[in-house]
C-alpha positions in Angstrom: -13.3 9.8 7.9 -13.2 6.1 7.4 -11.1 4.1 9.9 -9.5 0.7 9.8 -11.0 -1.8 12.3 -7.9 -3.8 13.1 -7.3 -5.2 16.5 -3.6 -4.3 16.6 -3.6 -0.9 14.9 -3.1 2.1 17.2 -6.0 4.5 16.7 -5.1 7.7 18.5 -8.6 9.1 18.1 -7.2 12.3 16.6 -8.6 12.2 13.1 -5.2 11.5 11.6 -4.8 9.6 8.3 -3.4 6.1 8.6 -0.2 5.0 6.9 0.7 1.9 5.0 4.5 2.0 4.6 7.5 -0.2 4.1 9.7 -1.6 1.4 8.3 -3.0 -1.9 9.3 -6.5 -1.2 10.8 -8.5 1.7 14.6 -8.5 0.8 15.7 -10.2 4.0 15.1 -10.3 7.7 17.6 -7.7 8.9 16.7 -4.8 6.5 13.0 -5.5 6.8 13.1 -5.4 10.6 15.2 -2.2 10.4 12.6 -0.4 8.3 9.7 -1.7 10.4 11.3 -0.5 13.7 12.0 3.0 12.4 8.5 3.4 10.9 7.0 2.3 14.2 9.1 4.9 16.1 8.1 7.7 13.8 4.4 6.9 13.6 4.1 6.5 17.4 5.9 9.8 17.9 3.4 11.6 15.7 0.4 9.5 16.6 -0.3 8.2 13.1 -2.1 4.8 12.8 0.4 2.5 11.1 0.4 -0.7 9.0 3.7 -2.2 7.9 3.8 -3.0 4.2 6.1 -5.4 2.4 5.2 -8.1 -0.2 6.5 -11.6 0.3 6.7 -12.0 -3.5 6.3 -9.7 -6.5 4.8 -11.4 -9.5 4.4 -8.4 -11.8 7.9 -7.8 -13.0 8.9 -6.5 -16.5 12.0 -8.6 -17.0 12.7 -12.3 -16.5 15.7 -11.5 -14.3 13.9 -9.1 -12.0 14.0 -9.9 -8.3 10.7 -11.4 -7.1 11.4 -12.4 -3.5 13.4 -14.6 -1.1 10.8 -17.4 -1.1 7.1 -17.4 -0.2 7.3 -19.0 3.2 10.5 -17.2 4.2 8.9 -13.8 3.3 5.6 -14.5 5.0 7.4 -15.8 8.2 9.4 -12.5 8.4 6.1 -10.5 8.0 4.5 -12.5 10.8 7.5 -12.0 13.0 7.4 -8.3 12.4 3.7 -8.3 13.4 4.4 -10.2 16.6 7.6 -8.3 17.5 6.4 -4.7 17.0 2.7 -5.2 17.5 1.7 -3.6 14.2 -0.6 -5.0 11.5 1.0 -6.0 8.2 -0.2 -6.0 4.6 1.2 -7.9 1.6 0.3 -8.5 -2.0 -1.3 -11.7 -3.2 -1.5 -12.8 -6.9 -3.7 -15.8 -7.1 -6.6 -17.5 -5.3 -4.4 -20.2 -3.6 -2.1 -17.5 -2.3 -4.9 -15.9 -0.3 -5.3 -18.9 2.0 -1.6 -19.4 2.3 -0.9 -15.7 3.2 -3.8 -15.6 5.6 -2.4 -18.6 7.5 0.6 -16.4 8.5 -1.3 -13.8 10.5 -1.4 -11.3 7.7 -3.9 -8.5 8.5 -4.5 -7.1 5.1 -4.4 -8.9 1.7 -3.6 -6.5 -1.1 -4.8 -7.0 -4.6 -2.4 -5.6 -7.2 -3.9 -3.0 -9.6 -3.6 -5.2 -12.7 -5.6 -8.0 -10.9 -8.3 -5.8 -9.4 -11.1 -7.3 -11.7 -10.1 -11.0 -11.1 -13.2 -12.3 -9.4 -11.7 -15.6 -8.2 -8.9 -13.7 -6.5 -11.2 -11.1 -4.9 -13.5 -13.8 -3.6 -10.7 -16.0 -2.3 -9.2 -13.0 -0.4 -12.6 -12.1 1.0 -13.3 -15.6 2.2 -10.3 -15.5 4.5 -12.0 -12.9 6.6 -9.1 -10.5 6.3 -9.2 -6.9 5.2 -8.8 -6.7 1.4 -7.0 -3.7 -0.1 -8.0 -3.4 -3.7 -5.7 -1.2 -5.8 -7.5 0.6 -8.6 -6.3 -0.6 -12.0 -4.5 2.0 -14.1 -7.1 1.3 -16.7 -10.2 1.9 -14.5 -12.2 4.9 -13.5 -12.5 5.6 -9.7 -16.3 5.1 -9.9 -16.0 1.6 -11.4 -14.1 0.4 -8.3 -17.4 -0.1 -6.6 -17.9 -3.3 -8.6 -14.6 -4.7 -7.3 -15.6 -3.7 -3.8 -18.9 -5.5 -4.2 -17.2 -8.7 -5.1 -15.4 -8.7 -1.7 -18.3 -7.3 0.3 -20.5 -10.2 -0.8 -18.4 -12.3 1.7 -16.6 -9.8 3.9 -17.2 -6.1 4.4 -13.5 -5.3 5.3 -12.6 -3.4 2.1 -10.0 -0.7 1.4 -9.8 1.0 -2.0 -6.4 2.4 -3.2 -5.8 4.8 -6.1 -2.3 4.4 -7.7 -2.7 6.6 -10.7 -4.2 6.2 -14.2 -2.2 5.4 -17.3 -1.3 8.5 -19.3 0.3 7.5 -22.6 2.7 4.5 -22.5 5.1 5.6 -19.9 3.4 7.9 -17.4 0.6 8.0 -14.8 -1.6 10.8 -13.5 -3.7 11.1 -10.4 -7.2 12.5 -10.7 -7.9 13.7 -7.1 -11.6 13.8 -7.8 -11.5 10.0 -7.6 -10.8 10.1 -3.8 -14.2 11.5 -2.8 -15.8 9.4 -5.5 -14.5 6.2 -4.1 -15.2 7.3 -0.5 -18.9 7.3 -1.5 -18.7 3.5 -1.2 -18.3 3.9 2.5 -14.9 2.2 2.5 -11.5 3.7 3.5 -9.7 5.2 0.5 -5.9 5.4 0.2 -3.6 7.1 -2.2 -0.6 5.1 -3.2 1.8 8.0 -3.4 4.9 6.3 -4.6 3.4 4.0 -7.2 1.5 6.9 -8.6 4.8 8.4 -9.5 6.1 5.4 -11.5 7.1 5.8 -15.1 6.4 2.3 -16.5 7.3 0.6 -19.7 10.8 2.0 -20.0 13.0 0.5 -22.8 15.4 -0.8 -20.1 12.7 -3.1 -18.7 13.1 -1.3 -15.3 10.3 1.0 -14.2 11.3 4.6 -13.7 9.9 7.2 -11.3 9.6 10.8 -10.0 10.3 10.5 -6.3 11.0 14.3 -6.1 7.2 14.7 -6.3 6.3 12.4 -3.4 5.7 15.3 -1.0 3.6 17.2 -3.5 1.4 14.1 -4.2 1.0 13.3 -0.5 0.1 16.9 0.4 -2.6 17.1 -2.2 -4.1 13.8 -1.1 -4.3 14.9 2.5 -5.8 18.2 1.5 -8.5 16.4 -0.5 -9.3 14.3 2.6 -7.9 10.9 1.8 -8.3 8.3 4.6 -4.9 6.8 4.3 -1.5 7.1 2.5 0.5 4.3 1.0 4.3 4.9 0.6 7.1 2.6 -0.1 10.4 3.4 1.6 13.9 2.1 1.9 17.1 3.2 3.6 18.8 3.3 0.2 16.3 3.3 -2.7 19.0 3.1 -5.3 19.9 -0.3 -3.8 16.3 -1.6 -3.3 15.6 -4.8 -5.2 12.2 -3.6 -6.5 10.7 -0.2 -7.3 13.6 1.8 -6.0 13.1 4.5 -8.6 10.0 5.8 -7.0 10.6 5.1 -3.3 10.9 7.7 -0.4 14.3 7.4 1.4 13.6 6.2 4.9 15.4 9.2 6.5 12.9 11.5 4.8 9.8 9.9 6.2 9.7 11.9 9.5 10.3 15.1 7.6 7.4 14.4 5.2 4.9 13.3 7.9 5.6 16.5 9.9 4.5 18.5 6.9 1.3 16.4 6.3 0.0 16.6 9.9 -0.9 20.3 9.9 -2.7 19.8 6.5 -4.8 17.0 8.0 -5.6 19.1 11.1 -6.7 22.0 8.8 -9.2 19.8 6.8 -10.8 17.6 9.5 
């Protein structure tokens, strides 16, 4: 199993998957801290290595009036404060080469490359040059095997690479996950993650707001753990219906402990 070499991640040496979890985007200090605190409590209780996830800004929105963030520096400052307050690593999306250096200056542990941007050489190189971990999400239009080329762009400067599957486009408004892709990407030698919640998106809705199938989150996560995935990515919110981004496919925060309790025995059975 591939581990994360992060100074402030708790590795319990128990062979457990690691978890990247949090809201889609930083909506404000209070709610972001609330989610981080609860996730830390749960993951420590069940000895699961944990990285807090929230994007300081979301650039890929369908509609002009979609929420994108509270401001770059405000969002990054909140993420940095969560890292320092709770002693957990943090991950955020970046969308352009200049953003890589800006985000890295705020003690961000992992820079995440959105799926639609996974082939952008200048972005991958800029992220790699910061010396941070770079989590590359597989484009919905790419095969798992082709992700080795994106990884090579980062590894030319920095070997701290994570590869994340988030589904493959199936028609105009659906995604499917080919679980054969997990071991295929693991052949690169890098940790491989399944983005459970984004894999359940139903994009390109006529409303301009992405739909989702959150009732299948536990099914997708169980299958990924059974296949031997190194980590899971899940977005969560106390009230997904009120989330300012991607609420349609989020896991309610009060269901996170229930789900992790189901996944742990599966991991123990396959390691």
